C-alpha positions, 0 to 999 in steps of 0.5 A: 500500500503506497504511503509516502516515505514507506514505499518499500515496506512491506515489499509487496513483491515478496508477500503478495499471494504468499504465506509465511513459513520459513520465508514467503512461499506459495500456499496450497490453498491458492490465493484470496483477495482482501477487500476494503469495506469502505469502498468494496475495492480490492486491496491486496492478494494474499496466500491461503494455507491448506491443511497440508501447509499447516501440517508442514509448518507445525513440523518445522516449528516443532523442530526449531522450538527447542533451539528457540527455547534454549535461547537466553532470555536476553536473546529473546528480549532483544528480538522483542525490543527490535520488534517494538522498534520496527512497529514504531518505525512503520507505524504509518503504514500499519495504521493505514492497513488497519484503517483500510482493511478493517474499516476503523478510523485512524484513531483505532489504528493508532490504538492498535499500534499503542496497544501492540507496543504495550503487549510487546513491552509487557512480554519483555518483562515476562521473559525476565521473570524468575523461572521457578521455585526452590521447594522444601525437599521431602528428605533432609539434604535433598533438593526439590525444584520446580520451574516453567518450561515452554509448551513447544508450538502454540497455535494462535487464531485471531479475529478481524476486529483488532487484528494487530492487537490480538495477534500481539496479545498472544504472539508476544508472550508466547515468543518471549517465553520460548515457544514457536508459533503458528499464527492464523489471521482472519481472512478478512484482515490477513495483512494487518493481522498477519503479513505485517506481523511476519515482516515486523518479526523478520526485521527484528531478527526472529529466527526462521521457523519460529513464526509461521503466518498461515492465512486461511479460512475455517479449514486452516483454523481447524488444521491448526487446532488439530495439528499434532505438533501444536501443544496449545491453541489460543483463540479469540472470536465468536463463542460458536467457533470457540466451541468447535476449536475447543472440541477439535483441540480437545481430541489431542488433549491440548491446552486451549485459551478461549476469549469469546463473545459478550453481551455486556451491561453498562449499569447506571444507578440513579446517583450517577453523573448522567452526562459522564455515564452517557459519554462512556456508554456512547464510547462503549457501544459505538467505538469501532462500530460496536465491533468489539467483544467488550462493547456495551450490549445493554445499557441498564439505567435506573428508571429515575434517570433513564429519560435523561440518560437516553436523551444524552446518549441520543445526542452523542449518537447523532454527533458521530459522523459515519463514512469512509474512515480515510475522510477526516472527521469521520467517527465511524467507518463501515462494518466489516462485511455484508454478512455482519451488516445484515446481522445487525439489521436483522437484530434491530428490525426484529426488536423494533417489530416486537416493540422496541423503538429506534430513537436514532439510527436504525437503518443502513446504507450499504455497510455503513450502519449509523449509531443506533439507540433503542429504548423499550427493549425487553428480554424477549427481544434479540437486542437484549440477548444476542451479541449484536457486534454493531453500533447499537445501544439497547436501553433497559430501565430498572428500579432497584439494585437487585433488579439491575443485577438480575437483569445484568446476569440474565445472559449466558455471557460473562465478559465485562461490565461497567457500573456508574454511580457517584458513590464508588463504594456503592458501585463496587458493591454492585460490581462484585455481584455481577457474573463477569470476568472484568468490571469497570467503575465509572468508565467504559466497558471496553477496556484492555491492558497488557498487564491485566488478566483478560477473559470472561465467565460463562460462554465468554471463555473457558475460564482462561485468562491472557495478559499480565502474569496470567500469560505465564500460566497460559504459555508455559508448563511446570516441570518438577525435579528432585535429587537426594542431595544437592545439585 
């Protein structure tokens, strides 16, 4: 993609129509065009990995993994530090690809770069953690040690909504802790979620064979989950696909980390700062067109302030321009695909047909769906119980804290939530009653941090966490050694 001053990176003559597996080479699955959501125009041609390509990459990664694991922690840190430098150096190109490939506005691209750098920096710290423990021996004079060792080969399957961030969130700690990686980016965003990642680590000097980037569809994902060389699968995506990944990986008794969907509640108590809560609600539901697992999917508002809150939320929604994200001043771009746009449309239309009211928005032009506020939503409607993954804010009134908790917990999901109140102790007490893996006080529902254990309860995951020290548990395993005397 031509960007002034960056025309040679990444070199399209090397990667066009290729997969990355010990260098760029043709994939057995042929090629696939990448389409820009905002215009419908082709952006790039990428290679598609076949199941045979995945098996070959797994075997090669398994051969090189012990050498990478044996590399000193400072040696692995050096590679990650150079990857940080490369990401900063090529930030303009990376941002342009994120904008055009995923439909996000430039600020969303900047956020992914910043968050990707945070993931790399935090992974650098993981590599320097003490590797284990000296245990009390069972017999006098004996030695008992336990330490963490890499898993070997990790499969990483990422979605289209934050392609660079979600690649780095699993890839960086996995590499830092001595694993080789098979990365399968989503077919809608294989450049910003795959090609650029491969080029960043190639520039950083990561040895060939440690990272394989295998764009492809569901067949490639299934092959990664099933491959006999893969010891662990990290998957971010929908709950339905997560179940299939878990089933396939379970056949091989692999470790599985699942970060799945959410139907997240933003709870506004009657003593909340309504304007601040509405601003947080708008950001939580409309940011990146609502295409985030941590988006606010239900706004639960006390009946005493629901009218004021809804009016403020509508004002925020109407102030957000929708259009081509490359045009200055746009706040929302297109949703990712016709399939996703049709899903949003169906959920809104069915909810309105059964009694909900669209106070603003509610109809689309092609892939451009405006910020939409629904009131009069009840639990029978799809807007209440389905993950919309679009810029839609369903508002539900409640009259007491017990009712708010009961409504918030009336979902199989349990990813994140937010609670708004001028009394932080009151908000905290209510937050503790919510069945979610994450909760934020007087803030947005959509938060992420490299040093935090990210993950959900219920069908939002499988009780795994990624980020912070939780990544040590995810990407290593324990080894215990004893000896009758000293070592």
